[in-house]
C-alpha positions in Angstrom: 7.4 -15.9 17.1 4.2 -13.9 17.5 2.7 -12.5 14.3 4.3 -9.1 13.7 3.9 -7.0 10.5 5.7 -3.9 9.2 3.4 -1.4 7.5 5.0 1.5 5.5 3.1 4.7 4.8 1.4 4.2 8.1 0.8 7.8 9.1 -2.5 8.3 7.3 -5.1 6.7 5.0 -4.8 3.1 4.1 -1.6 2.6 6.0 -3.0 3.9 9.3 -6.3 1.9 8.8 -4.2 -1.2 8.1 -2.3 -0.8 11.4 -5.5 -0.4 13.2 -7.0 -3.5 11.6 -4.0 -5.7 12.4 -4.1 -4.4 16.0 -7.8 -5.3 16.3 -6.9 -8.9 15.4 -4.1 -9.1 17.9 -1.1 -8.7 15.6 2.0 -6.8 16.7 2.7 -4.0 14.3 5.6 -1.8 13.2 4.3 1.5 11.8 6.7 3.1 9.4 6.3 6.7 8.0 8.0 10.1 7.7 5.7 12.1 10.0 6.7 11.4 13.6 3.8 13.2 15.2 1.2 11.1 13.4 3.1 7.9 14.1 3.3 8.7 17.8 -0.5 9.3 17.9 -1.1 6.0 16.0 1.2 4.1 18.3 -0.6 5.5 21.4 -3.9 4.4 19.9 -2.9 0.9 18.7 0.2 -0.1 20.5 2.2 -0.1 17.3 6.0 0.2 17.4 6.7 3.5 15.5 9.7 4.0 13.2 10.3 7.3 11.5 11.7 6.5 8.0 11.6 7.8 4.5 11.4 4.8 2.2 13.3 6.7 -0.5 16.4 7.0 1.8 18.4 3.8 1.8 20.3 4.6 5.0 17.0 5.2 6.8 15.5 2.0 5.4 18.6 0.0 6.6 18.3 1.5 10.1 14.5 0.7 10.1 15.2 -2.9 9.2 17.8 -3.2 11.9 15.4 -1.8 14.4 12.7 -4.2 13.3 15.1 -7.1 13.8 16.3 -5.9 17.2 12.8 -5.4 18.6 11.3 -8.7 17.7 11.6 -9.3 14.0 8.6 -9.7 11.6 6.7 -12.3 9.6 4.8 -9.8 7.5 5.4 -6.7 5.3 2.9 -4.3 3.8 4.5 -2.0 1.2 1.9 0.7 1.3 3.9 3.9 0.9 3.2 5.5 -2.4 1.3 8.4 -4.0 0.6 10.3 -7.2 1.6 13.8 -8.4 -0.2 15.6 -11.1 -2.6 14.8 -13.9 -0.6 16.4 -16.8 -0.2 14.7 -20.1 3.0 12.8 -21.0 4.0 15.8 -23.2 3.6 18.4 -20.5 4.4 16.5 -17.3 7.3 17.3 -15.0 10.2 14.8 -14.8 10.6 15.8 -11.2 7.1 14.6 -10.5 7.7 11.4 -12.4 11.0 10.9 -10.6 9.3 11.3 -7.2 6.6 8.9 -8.0 9.1 6.2 -9.1 11.2 6.8 -6.0 8.3 6.2 -3.7 6.2 3.7 -5.5 8.9 1.6 -7.1 12.4 2.2 -5.7 11.0 2.6 -2.1 9.1 -0.7 -2.4 12.3 -2.5 -3.7 14.5 -0.9 -1.0 12.2 -1.8 1.9 11.6 -5.3 0.6 15.3 -6.0 0.1 16.2 -4.7 3.5 13.5 -6.7 5.3 13.8 -10.0 3.4 16.5 -11.4 5.8 14.2 -10.4 8.7 11.2 -12.1 7.1 13.3 -15.2 6.3 14.3 -15.4 10.0 10.6 -15.0 11.0 9.6 -17.8 8.6 12.3 -20.1 10.0 10.8 -19.7 13.5 7.1 -19.4 12.6 6.9 -21.5 9.4 5.9 -18.8 6.9 6.1 -15.1 6.1 4.1 -12.7 3.9 4.7 -9.7 1.7 1.8 -7.6 0.3 2.4 -4.8 -2.1 -0.4 -2.1 -2.3 -0.5 -1.1 -5.9 -3.6 0.3 -7.8 -5.9 -0.4 -10.7 -3.8 2.4 -12.3 -1.1 -0.3 -12.6 -3.5 -2.6 -14.6 -5.1 -0.1 -17.0 -3.7 3.2 -18.3 -5.8 6.3 -18.5 -5.2 9.8 -20.0 -3.6 12.0 -17.4 -2.3 9.0 -15.5 1.1 9.2 -17.1 3.7 8.9 -14.3 1.4 7.3 -11.8 0.3 4.6 -14.3 4.0 4.0 -15.2 5.0 3.7 -11.5 2.2 1.4 -10.5 2.7 -0.8 -13.6 6.3 -1.1 -12.5 5.3 -1.9 -8.9 3.0 -4.6 -10.3 5.9 -6.0 -12.4 8.2 -6.0 -9.4 5.6 -8.0 -7.4 5.4 -10.6 -10.1 9.2 -10.9 -10.4 9.6 -11.2 -6.6 7.1 -14.0 -6.5 9.2 -15.9 -9.1 12.4 -15.2 -7.3 11.1 -16.4 -3.9 9.6 -19.6 -5.4 10.5 -22.5 -3.1 10.6 -20.4 0.1 7.7 -20.2 2.6 7.1 -16.5 1.8 3.9 -15.6 -0.1 3.9 -12.5 -2.2 0.6 -10.8 -2.7 -0.7 -7.7 -4.4 -3.8 -5.6 -3.7 -4.9 -3.1 -6.4 -7.7 -0.8 -5.2 -9.7 1.4 -7.5 -11.5 4.5 -6.3 -10.7 5.1 -2.6 -11.5 8.2 -0.7 -8.8 9.1 1.8 -8.0 12.5 3.3 -4.7 13.1 1.4 -4.3 11.0 -1.8 -6.1 13.2 -4.3 -5.4 16.4 -2.4 -1.7 15.7 -2.7 -2.0 14.7 -6.4 -3.7 18.0 -7.2 -1.2 19.9 -5.1 -3.7 21.2 -2.5 -6.7 21.9 -4.8 -9.4 21.0 -2.3 -12.3 21.7 -4.7 -10.7 19.6 -7.4 -9.9 16.8 -5.0 -13.6 16.5 -4.1 -14.8 16.0 -7.7 -13.8 12.3 -8.2 -16.0 11.3 -5.2 -19.1 13.3 -6.1 -22.4 11.3 -6.5 -20.6 8.0 -5.8 -19.9 5.8 -2.8 -16.1 5.1 -3.0 -14.1 2.7 -1.0 -12.7 3.9 2.3 -9.3 3.2 3.8 -11.1 0.9 6.3 -12.6 -1.1 3.4 -9.2 -1.6 1.9 -7.6 -2.5 5.2 -10.2 -5.2 5.9 -9.5 -6.9 2.6 -5.7 -6.4 2.9 -5.5 -7.9 6.4 -7.9 -10.7 5.3 -5.2 -11.8 2.8 -2.7 -12.2 5.7 -5.1 -14.3 7.9 -5.8 -16.9 5.2 -4.1 -20.3 5.8 -0.4 -19.8 5.0 -0.5 -22.0 1.9 -3.1 -19.7 0.3 -1.5 -16.9 -1.8 -3.9 -14.3 -3.2 -1.6 -13.2 -6.0 -3.6 -10.3 -7.2 -6.7 -8.8 -5.5 -8.6 -6.1 -7.5 -10.9 -4.1 -5.3 -13.3 -1.5 -6.5 -16.6 0.1 -5.3 -19.7 -1.3 -7.0 -20.2 1.9 -8.8 -16.8 1.7 -10.6 -16.8 -1.0 -13.3 -13.4 0.0 -14.6 -10.9 2.9 -14.5 -12.8 4.4 -17.4 -16.4 4.2 -16.0 -17.8 5.2 -12.6 -21.6 5.4 -12.3 -22.7 8.7 -10.7 -25.9 8.8 -8.8 -28.1 6.1 -7.1 -27.6 2.5 -7.8 -30.9 0.8 -8.6 -32.1 -2.5 -10.3 -33.2 -2.2 -13.8 -36.9 -2.7 -14.5 -37.5 -6.3 -15.4 
């Protein structure tokens, strides 16, 4: 079986950049997202097989998995679909926002993984191995004020990844996690701040953040390692960001000796 990977959340940002990077390296890709117009454009650009699917809808996910199996199977899965809503405190946050974050970042990840595991096992039986990579966040490794529901969802996604690795022990399926820090994409912070364009620019002022393409290069690099190499957890930050609590603003320069 030729290398073929399913990428969720593929209509923009890191997901779209990941599809492009896999395509550059000759992988067949299945691009999964809700927005058909963007998927069609990405498919025309990269040759990806587009599948319109909301990862929070179990029936749609089941249909997506059946289509992946019917059109050539897969040996890889990138669970990239996710997102954040709001920066309110735990006290003042909306349960609806928290519910949506858990549905996408945690339950969607689980639903997609469960639906595609039989497909990945079939791919491993023919090709010798398969890979799953979950795109989480440094917000799932360190909590911060205003992170509330997003912290909780990404901590949960991190835990699910660790559990899955234990449950698949003994199978030729590696389970990997990539946790980026400050990444500037066209939609993430804008969606989190509910369309506040001025507010969405502030985290990236006077700093060189990661780009979606930076993340995609590292993500795809984990897949092209020898199959016995499992990069359990990759933490990726811009040089200016030393932790979730500290980002240097302004030029980077050596200290005087």
